[in-house]
C-alpha positions, 0 to 999 in steps of 0.5 A, spaced: 248 492 186 254 490 182 249 484 179 246 483 174 239 484 177 243 491 179 245 493 173 238 492 170 234 496 177 240 501 175 238 502 168 230 501 169 230 506 174 233 511 168 228 509 164 223 510 169 226 516 171 225 518 163 218 516 162 215 519 169 218 526 167 217 526 160 210 524 159 204 529 160 198 524 158 200 518 163 197 521 169 190 522 166 191 516 162 194 511 167 194 515 174 195 508 177 201 506 173 204 513 174 203 513 181 207 506 182 212 509 178 213 515 181 213 511 188 218 506 186 223 511 183 222 516 190 224 509 194 230 507 189 232 515 189 232 514 197 236 507 197 242 510 193 242 517 198 242 512 204 247 508 201 251 514 199 251 517 206 252 510 209 259 509 204 261 516 206 260 515 214 264 508 213 270 512 209 270 518 215 269 513 220 275 508 217 279 515 217 278 517 224 279 509 226 285 509 222 288 516 225 287 514 231 290 508 232 296 511 228 296 516 234 296 510 239 301 506 235 305 513 235 304 514 243 306 507 244 312 507 240 314 513 244 313 510 250 318 504 248 323 509 246 323 513 252 323 507 256 329 504 252 333 511 252 332 511 259 336 504 260 341 506 256 342 512 260 343 507 266 347 503 262 351 508 260 352 511 268 354 504 270 360 504 265 362 511 267 362 509 274 366 502 272 371 507 268 372 511 274 373 506 279 379 503 274 381 509 273 382 510 281 385 504 282 390 505 276 391 512 278 392 508 286 398 503 283 402 509 280 401 513 286 404 507 289 409 505 284 412 513 285 412 512 292 416 507 291 421 509 287 422 516 291 424 511 296 429 507 293 432 514 290 
């Protein structure tokens, strides 16, 4: 449509529309030309309408696909974040257990030293 032929066809359609709807004597004097012009104009207007409908459908479908992909990507990212959070919680629990064990050992050693100091005194 954006070629020289497309622009010529569009301009010719406008000229044909003006000629078709403003000429009164053409119907009687040159019926075959009038009918052919009317048929060509109908085809042109229907094709323009189809192109507009197809472009509209394409835009709507593209928007739906983009929205769906973003929703899917968001769901995937949420799943990954939840998985990473669970792994981090497990690591934290292991760290807490190690610190509790270290604290218990330190308390046991402290109690042992206090017991030895009481026995010496």
